[in-house]
DRENDO-1510 file (C-alpha; in Angstrom, 1 decimal, always signed):
<recs>
REC; n; res; u; v; w
REC; 1; MET; +18.7; +12.7; -5.6 .
REC; 2; LYS; +17.0; +9.7; -4.0 .
REC; 3; SER; +15.3; +7.2; -6.3 .
REC; 4; VAL; +12.0; +5.4; -5.4 .
REC; 5; VAL; +10.6; +2.5; -7.4 .
REC; 6; ILE; +6.9; +2.1; -7.6 .
REC; 7; GLN; +4.5; -0.5; -8.9 .
REC; 8; GLY; +2.9; +0.9; -12.0 .
REC; 9; ILE; +3.8; +4.1; -13.8 .
REC; 10; LYS; +3.8; +7.8; -12.9 .
REC; 11; GLY; +0.3; +9.1; -12.2 .
REC; 12; SER; -0.6; +6.0; -10.2 .
REC; 13; PHE; -1.6; +5.9; -6.6 .
REC; 14; HIS; +1.8; +4.6; -5.7 .
REC; 15; HIS; +3.2; +7.8; -7.2 .
REC; 16; GLU; +0.8; +9.8; -5.0 .
REC; 17; ALA; +2.0; +7.9; -2.0 .
REC; 18; VAL; +5.7; +8.8; -2.8 .
REC; 19; GLU; +4.7; +12.5; -3.1 .
REC; 20; LYS; +2.8; +12.5; +0.2 .
REC; 21; PHE; +5.7; +10.7; +2.0 .
REC; 22; PHE; +8.5; +12.9; +0.7 .
REC; 23; GLY; +6.6; +16.2; +0.5 .
REC; 24; SER; +8.6; +19.0; -1.0 .
REC; 25; GLU; +11.8; +16.8; -1.2 .
REC; 26; GLU; +12.6; +16.1; -4.8 .
REC; 27; VAL; +12.9; +12.3; -5.7 .
REC; 28; GLU; +13.3; +10.3; -8.8 .
REC; 29; ILE; +10.3; +8.0; -9.5 .
REC; 30; VAL; +11.2; +4.7; -11.2 .
REC; 31; ASP; +8.4; +2.6; -12.8 .
REC; 32; SER; +8.1; -1.1; -12.4 .
REC; 33; PRO; +5.4; -3.4; -13.8 .
REC; 34; THR; +4.9; -5.7; -10.9 .
REC; 35; PHE; +5.6; -6.0; -7.2 .
REC; 36; ASN; +8.1; -8.8; -7.9 .
REC; 37; SER; +10.1; -6.6; -10.2 .
REC; 38; LEU; +9.9; -3.7; -7.7 .
REC; 39; VAL; +11.5; -5.8; -5.1 .
REC; 40; LYS; +14.1; -7.1; -7.5 .
REC; 41; GLN; +15.2; -3.6; -8.5 .
REC; 42; LEU; +15.5; -2.6; -4.8 .
REC; 43; VAL; +17.4; -5.7; -3.9 .
REC; 44; ASN; +19.8; -5.3; -6.9 .
REC; 45; LYS; +20.6; -1.7; -5.7 .
REC; 46; GLU; +19.1; -0.1; -8.8 .
REC; 47; VAL; +17.2; +2.3; -6.6 .
REC; 48; ASP; +17.3; +3.6; -3.1 .
REC; 49; TYR; +13.8; +2.8; -1.9 .
REC; 50; GLY; +10.6; +1.1; -2.9 .
REC; 51; MET; +7.0; +2.2; -2.2 .
REC; 52; MET; +4.7; -0.8; -1.9 .
REC; 53; ALA; +1.0; -1.1; -1.2 .
REC; 54; ILE; +0.4; -3.5; +1.7 .
REC; 55; GLU; -3.3; -3.3; +2.6 .
REC; 56; ASN; -6.6; -1.7; +1.6 .
REC; 57; SER; -9.3; -0.7; +4.0 .
REC; 58; ILE; -11.9; -2.5; +1.8 .
REC; 59; ALA; -10.0; -5.3; +0.1 .
REC; 60; GLY; -7.8; -6.2; +3.0 .
REC; 61; SER; -4.1; -7.3; +3.1 .
REC; 62; ILE; -2.0; -7.9; +0.0 .
REC; 63; LEU; -0.6; -11.2; +1.4 .
REC; 64; PRO; +2.1; -11.8; -1.3 .
REC; 65; ASN; +3.7; -8.5; -0.5 .
REC; 66; TYR; +4.2; -9.5; +3.1 .
REC; 67; SER; +6.1; -12.5; +1.9 .
REC; 68; LEU; +8.1; -10.5; -0.6 .
REC; 69; LEU; +9.2; -8.2; +2.2 .
REC; 70; THR; +10.5; -11.0; +4.5 .
REC; 71; LYS; +11.9; -13.3; +1.9 .
REC; 72; ASN; +14.0; -10.5; +0.4 .
REC; 73; ASP; +15.2; -9.2; +3.8 .
REC; 74; LEU; +13.8; -5.8; +3.4 .
REC; 75; TYR; +13.0; -3.2; +6.0 .
REC; 76; ILE; +10.3; -0.6; +6.5 .
REC; 77; TRP; +11.3; +3.0; +6.9 .
REC; 78; GLY; +7.9; +4.5; +7.1 .
REC; 79; GLU; +4.2; +4.2; +6.1 .
REC; 80; ILE; +1.6; +6.3; +4.3 .
REC; 81; ALA; -2.2; +5.8; +4.5 .
REC; 82; LEU; -3.5; +7.3; +1.2 .
REC; 83; PRO; -7.2; +8.1; +0.5 .
REC; 84; ILE; -8.1; +6.4; -2.8 .
REC; 85; ARG; -10.3; +8.8; -4.8 .
REC; 86; HIS; -11.4; +7.3; -8.1 .
REC; 87; ASN; -12.4; +9.6; -11.0 .
REC; 88; LEU; -13.6; +9.0; -14.6 .
REC; 89; LEU; -11.0; +10.2; -17.1 .
REC; 90; ALA; -11.2; +10.8; -20.8 .
REC; 91; LEU; -9.8; +13.0; -23.6 .
REC; 92; LYS; -10.5; +16.7; -23.4 .
REC; 93; GLY; -13.8; +17.6; -25.0 .
REC; 94; GLN; -15.4; +14.2; -24.4 .
REC; 95; THR; -18.6; +13.9; -22.4 .
REC; 96; LEU; -20.3; +11.1; -20.6 .
REC; 97; ALA; -22.6; +10.7; -23.6 .
REC; 98; ASP; -19.5; +9.9; -25.8 .
REC; 99; ILE; -18.2; +7.1; -23.6 .
REC; 100; THR; -18.7; +3.5; -24.8 .
REC; 101; GLU; -15.9; +1.7; -22.9 .
REC; 102; VAL; -14.0; +1.9; -19.6 .
REC; 103; ARG; -10.5; +0.5; -19.2 .
REC; 104; THR; -8.8; +0.3; -15.9 .
REC; 105; HIS; -7.5; -2.0; -13.1 .
REC; 106; PRO; -10.0; -4.7; -12.1 .
REC; 107; MET; -9.9; -3.4; -8.5 .
REC; 108; ALA; -11.0; +0.0; -9.6 .
REC; 109; LEU; -13.8; -1.5; -11.6 .
REC; 110; LEU; -15.0; -3.4; -8.5 .
REC; 111; GLN; -14.8; -0.3; -6.3 .
REC; 112; CYS; -16.9; +1.8; -8.7 .
REC; 113; GLU; -19.6; -0.6; -9.6 .
REC; 114; ASN; -22.5; +1.5; -8.4 .
REC; 115; PHE; -21.5; +4.4; -10.7 .
REC; 116; LEU; -20.7; +2.1; -13.6 .
REC; 117; ASP; -24.1; +0.3; -13.3 .
REC; 118; GLN; -25.8; +3.5; -14.3 .
REC; 119; TYR; -24.3; +3.1; -17.8 .
REC; 120; THR; -25.4; -0.4; -18.9 .
REC; 121; ASP; -24.2; +0.0; -22.4 .
REC; 122; TRP; -20.6; +0.7; -21.4 .
REC; 123; LYS; -18.1; -2.1; -22.0 .
REC; 124; ARG; -15.7; -2.7; -19.1 .
REC; 125; LEU; -12.2; -4.0; -19.7 .
REC; 126; ALA; -9.9; -5.0; -16.8 .
REC; 127; MET; -6.3; -3.9; -17.5 .
REC; 128; ASP; -3.0; -4.0; -15.6 .
REC; 129; ASP; -2.8; -0.4; -14.2 .
REC; 130; THR; -4.9; +2.7; -13.8 .
REC; 131; ALA; -2.2; +5.2; -14.8 .
REC; 132; THR; -1.2; +3.1; -17.9 .
REC; 133; CYS; -4.7; +3.1; -19.1 .
REC; 134; ALA; -4.9; +6.9; -18.7 .
REC; 135; ARG; -1.6; +7.4; -20.5 .
REC; 136; ASN; -2.8; +5.2; -23.4 .
REC; 137; ILE; -6.0; +7.2; -23.9 .
REC; 138; GLN; -3.9; +10.3; -24.4 .
REC; 139; GLU; -1.1; +8.8; -26.5 .
REC; 140; LYS; -3.4; +6.9; -28.8 .
REC; 141; GLN; -6.1; +9.5; -28.7 .
REC; 142; TYR; -8.8; +7.0; -27.9 .
REC; 143; LYS; -12.2; +8.6; -28.3 .
REC; 144; GLY; -15.2; +7.1; -26.6 .
REC; 145; VAL; -12.8; +5.4; -24.1 .
REC; 146; ALA; -12.6; +6.3; -20.4 .
REC; 147; SER; -10.4; +5.2; -17.6 .
REC; 148; ILE; -10.7; +5.3; -13.8 .
REC; 149; GLY; -7.8; +6.9; -12.0 .
REC; 150; SER; -6.4; +9.7; -9.8 .
REC; 151; THR; -6.5; +13.4; -10.3 .
REC; 152; LEU; -2.7; +13.2; -10.6 .
REC; 153; ALA; -3.1; +10.9; -13.6 .
REC; 154; ALA; -5.6; +13.4; -15.1 .
REC; 155; GLU; -3.1; +16.2; -14.7 .
REC; 156; MET; -0.1; +14.3; -16.0 .
REC; 157; TYR; -1.8; +13.0; -19.1 .
REC; 158; ASN; -3.9; +16.0; -19.8 .
REC; 159; LEU; -7.3; +14.3; -19.5 .
REC; 160; GLU; -10.8; +15.6; -18.6 .
REC; 161; ILE; -12.3; +14.5; -15.3 .
REC; 162; LEU; -15.9; +13.6; -16.4 .
REC; 163; ALA; -17.0; +12.5; -12.9 .
REC; 164; GLU; -15.3; +12.9; -9.6 .
REC; 165; ASN; -15.2; +10.5; -6.6 .
REC; 166; ILE; -17.1; +7.7; -8.3 .
REC; 167; HIS; -16.0; +5.0; -5.8 .
REC; 168; ASP; -18.8; +3.1; -4.0 .
REC; 169; VAL; -17.3; +3.4; -0.5 .
REC; 170; TYR; -16.1; +6.9; +0.5 .
REC; 171; ASP; -13.7; +5.8; +3.2 .
REC; 172; ASN; -11.3; +3.9; +0.9 .
REC; 173; TYR; -7.7; +3.9; +2.0 .
REC; 174; THR; -4.6; +2.0; +1.0 .
REC; 175; ARG; -1.6; +1.7; +3.3 .
REC; 176; PHE; +1.9; +1.8; +1.7 .
REC; 177; PHE; +5.3; +0.9; +3.2 .
REC; 178; LEU; +8.5; +2.7; +2.2 .
REC; 179; LEU; +11.0; -0.1; +1.9 .
REC; 180; SER; +14.8; -0.1; +2.1 .
REC; 181; ARG; +17.6; -2.7; +2.1 .
REC; 182; GLU; +18.9; -1.5; +5.5 .
REC; 183; PRO; +17.2; -1.0; +8.8 .
REC; 184; LYS; +16.7; +2.5; +10.2 .
REC; 185; LYS; +15.4; +3.7; +13.5 .
REC; 186; VAL; +13.4; +6.9; +13.0 .
REC; 187; GLU; +14.0; +9.5; +15.7 .
REC; 188; GLY; +10.8; +9.8; +17.8 .
REC; 189; PHE; +9.3; +6.6; +16.4 .
REC; 190; ASN; +6.0; +5.5; +17.8 .
REC; 191; LYS; +5.2; +2.4; +15.8 .
REC; 192; ALA; +7.1; -0.8; +15.0 .
REC; 193; SER; +6.5; -3.7; +12.5 .
REC; 194; LEU; +7.4; -7.1; +13.8 .
REC; 195; TYR; +7.8; -10.5; +12.1 .
REC; 196; PHE; +7.8; -13.6; +14.2 .
REC; 197; TYR; +6.8; -17.2; +14.5 .
REC; 198; THR; +6.4; -19.4; +17.5 .
REC; 199; ASP; +6.4; -23.0; +18.5 .
REC; 200; HIS; +3.4; -24.9; +17.1 .
REC; 201; GLN; +1.9; -25.3; +20.6 .
REC; 202; LYS; -1.3; -24.3; +22.4 .
REC; 203; GLY; -1.2; -20.7; +23.7 .
REC; 204; SER; +2.1; -19.7; +22.1 .
REC; 205; LEU; +0.7; -16.8; +20.1 .
REC; 206; ASN; -1.4; -15.7; +23.0 .
REC; 207; ARG; +1.7; -15.5; +25.1 .
REC; 208; VAL; +3.2; -13.0; +22.7 .
REC; 209; LEU; +0.1; -10.9; +22.6 .
REC; 210; GLU; +0.0; -10.8; +26.4 .
REC; 211; ILE; +3.6; -9.6; +26.5 .
REC; 212; LEU; +2.8; -6.7; +24.1 .
REC; 213; ALA; -0.3; -5.7; +26.1 .
REC; 214; SER; +1.5; -5.8; +29.4 .
REC; 215; HIS; +4.1; -3.4; +28.1 .
REC; 216; ASP; +1.5; -0.9; +26.9 .
REC; 217; LEU; +2.0; -1.7; +23.2 .
REC; 218; ASN; -1.3; -1.4; +21.2 .
REC; 219; LEU; -1.7; -4.0; +18.5 .
REC; 220; SER; -2.7; -2.1; +15.3 .
REC; 221; LYS; -2.4; -5.1; +13.0 .
REC; 222; ILE; -1.7; -8.8; +13.0 .
REC; 223; GLN; -1.5; -10.8; +9.8 .
REC; 224; SER; -0.8; -14.5; +9.5 .
REC; 225; VAL; +1.2; -15.8; +6.5 .
REC; 226; PRO; +2.1; -19.4; +5.7 .
REC; 227; LEU; +5.5; -20.3; +7.1 .
REC; 228; SER; +7.8; -21.4; +4.3 .
REC; 229; GLY; +9.0; -25.0; +4.6 .
REC; 230; SER; +6.1; -26.1; +6.9 .
REC; 231; VAL; +2.6; -27.5; +6.4 .
REC; 232; PHE; -0.2; -25.5; +7.9 .
REC; 233; GLN; +2.0; -23.5; +10.2 .
REC; 234; TYR; +2.1; -19.7; +10.2 .
REC; 235; SER; +4.3; -16.8; +10.8 .
REC; 236; PHE; +2.9; -13.4; +11.9 .
REC; 237; HIS; +3.3; -9.8; +10.9 .
REC; 238; ALA; +2.3; -7.4; +13.7 .
REC; 239; GLY; +2.1; -3.6; +13.9 .
REC; 240; VAL; +2.5; -2.2; +17.4 .
REC; 241; VAL; +2.0; +1.4; +18.6 .
REC; 242; LEU; +3.9; +2.7; +21.6 .
REC; 243; VAL; +1.7; +4.3; +24.3 .
REC; 244; ASN; +3.2; +7.6; +25.3 .
REC; 245; GLU; +6.3; +6.6; +23.4 .
REC; 246; ASP; +7.6; +4.6; +26.4 .
REC; 247; TYR; +10.8; +3.2; +24.9 .
REC; 248; ASP; +11.9; +1.4; +28.1 .
REC; 249; LYS; +8.7; -0.7; +28.0 .
REC; 250; TYR; +9.1; -1.2; +24.2 .
REC; 251; TYR; +12.6; -2.6; +24.5 .
REC; 252; LYS; +11.7; -4.8; +27.4 .
REC; 253; ALA; +8.8; -6.2; +25.5 .
REC; 254; MET; +11.1; -7.0; +22.6 .
REC; 255; GLU; +13.4; -8.9; +24.9 .
REC; 256; GLU; +10.5; -11.0; +26.3 .
REC; 257; VAL; +9.0; -11.6; +22.8 .
REC; 258; THR; +12.4; -12.9; +21.6 .
REC; 259; LYS; +12.4; -15.5; +24.4 .
REC; 260; ALA; +8.7; -16.4; +23.7 .
REC; 261; THR; +9.2; -17.0; +20.0 .
REC; 262; ARG; +11.3; -19.2; +17.7 .
REC; 263; TYR; +12.2; -16.2; +15.6 .
REC; 264; LEU; +11.7; -12.4; +15.9 .
REC; 265; LYS; +12.7; -9.7; +13.5 .
REC; 266; VAL; +11.9; -6.0; +13.8 .
REC; 267; LEU; +11.1; -4.9; +10.3 .
REC; 268; GLY; +10.9; -1.2; +11.0 .
REC; 269; GLU; +10.6; +1.4; +13.7 .
REC; 270; TYR; +8.9; +4.5; +12.3 .
REC; 271; LYS; +6.2; +7.2; +12.9 .
REC; 272; GLN; +2.6; +6.1; +12.5 .
REC; 273; ASP; +0.7; +7.8; +9.7 .
REC; 274; LYS; -2.6; +8.6; +11.3 .
REC; 275; LEU; -5.7; +8.7; +9.1 .
REC; 276; VAL; -7.3; +12.1; +8.7 .
REC; 277; ILE; -10.7; +11.2; +7.3 .
REC; 278; PRO; -12.5; +14.2; +5.8 .
REC; 279; ASP; -16.2; +14.8; +6.1 .
REC; 280; HIS; -18.3; +12.9; +3.6 .
REC; 281; GLN; -19.3; +14.8; +0.5 .
</recs>
């Protein structure tokens, strides 16, 4: 059975991302408290894969995770774009009138401010992980305490959902990468993740972008990250999508980009996870 390490514990959105990626295939979920420890477990061959959040449609990119990926020589085997649906969770039998305190991840608090502002007497506590807060409510039988988390967390820790979809912005998505120690070319891939840096000269980045465009590669993402060992110089992470899956143009583009950069590494070639945004409720 394959093992996948996640940041957080079972019932978290990372756990949901693993379930969506592997579908009916049975995998072992391994908990890890931080992204650093997640990467360490993967590098040390304690697990087969790692599932790591890389960007959110509201909060933006998780820059340290881009650096963790490249510094530890990891590869991307696939991606998942997961809708983040926040719910208010509490012990069975509790009602909104019973709640005096909400404990959850600080990002969840920020993303649910409009709902929480309706309850001015509720104390808000920022904690490390949404699923851990949900588990603690059940294990310690905290009455009057709610958490914000997923429906999966509610099911796993036998909690009541007091309010559904309490996030301020409905179209809230997080993109996750499935990471491995070895590269893998997925059959029928239509997306690639690139890491490169150029000479610190005028027009060098523009030259790379022109090459990609001239070979019918759509730029889905570009993210600058400080280049280690330099001062105010940057490396780039780019996501490119193949138009009509024209592999001849793709490989030709990689040859030309290699010549136009000081360094190029293909971090992954995989199938794009297209967002399916449901109607607003």
